[in-house]
C-alpha positions, 0 to 999 in steps of 0.5 A, spaced: 265 362 324 264 356 328 270 354 332 273 347 334 271 344 341 277 342 344 278 336 350 284 335 354 286 330 349 286 334 343 288 341 346 295 340 344 293 339 337 290 346 337 295 349 341 301 347 336 296 350 330 295 356 333 303 357 333 303 355 325 305 347 327 301 341 324 303 336 329 300 329 331 300 325 337 304 319 337 305 313 342 312 314 346 313 307 346 311 304 340 311 310 335 304 309 332 301 315 330 294 317 332 288 321 330 284 323 333 288 324 340 286 320 345 289 317 352 291 310 350 295 307 344 290 303 340 296 298 338 300 297 344 295 300 350 301 305 352 299 311 356 305 315 354 304 320 348 308 325 344 306 330 339 310 329 333 311 335 328 309 333 321 311 336 314 304 339 313 304 335 306 299 330 304 294 329 298 286 329 298 284 322 300 276 325 299 272 331 299 265 333 298 262 340 296 256 342 301 250 345 298 244 349 302 241 347 306 247 348 311 248 351 318 246 358 318 254 360 319 256 357 313 250 358 308 253 364 305 259 361 304 257 355 299 259 352 295 265 350 299 269 344 299 271 340 305 277 335 304 280 329 308 287 329 307 292 323 308 298 326 311 305 324 307 309 323 314 303 319 317 299 315 312 294 312 316 292 319 319 287 323 315 285 330 317 279 334 315 279 341 313 278 346 307 282 347 301 283 355 300 287 359 295 291 362 301 292 362 308 286 366 311 282 366 305 274 364 305 272 357 305 269 358 298 275 362 295 277 356 291 273 354 285 270 346 287 272 344 280 279 345 282 279 339 287 281 332 285 282 326 289 290 325 290 291 332 289 297 334 293 296 339 298 300 343 304 298 346 311 297 353 312 294 356 318 289 362 319 287 364 326 289 358 329 286 353 324 289 349 319 287 350 312 290 347 306 293 350 299 294 346 293 301 345 292 301 346 284 295 351 283 
């Protein structure tokens, strides 16, 4: 399995995810949420930030179903979905992930024909990685 590459700005995101929490970075001065994490607020240029918890709920904003040729680590799991989820608590924040049948299920566990733009999803966590499940399976 490929693991995320972390940097100084993004490390807290992965630390919270390892605890089963979906948090987003926000400006501590103006409140603007931002993702990906970065040192400076794009709205007010403040360097003050905080990590706010989210409900983990959102909707599928877009998705693809990759087919071979793929990276060797993923070829055996194809076809699977890659979704962009717009968070309810921060609509300008969109996270990339996979919709699975349950936390820890393999990438291809949900048939691709079950994915729809606008479908409601909830974050779940497996091995420190956020995944998504359909709210109404």
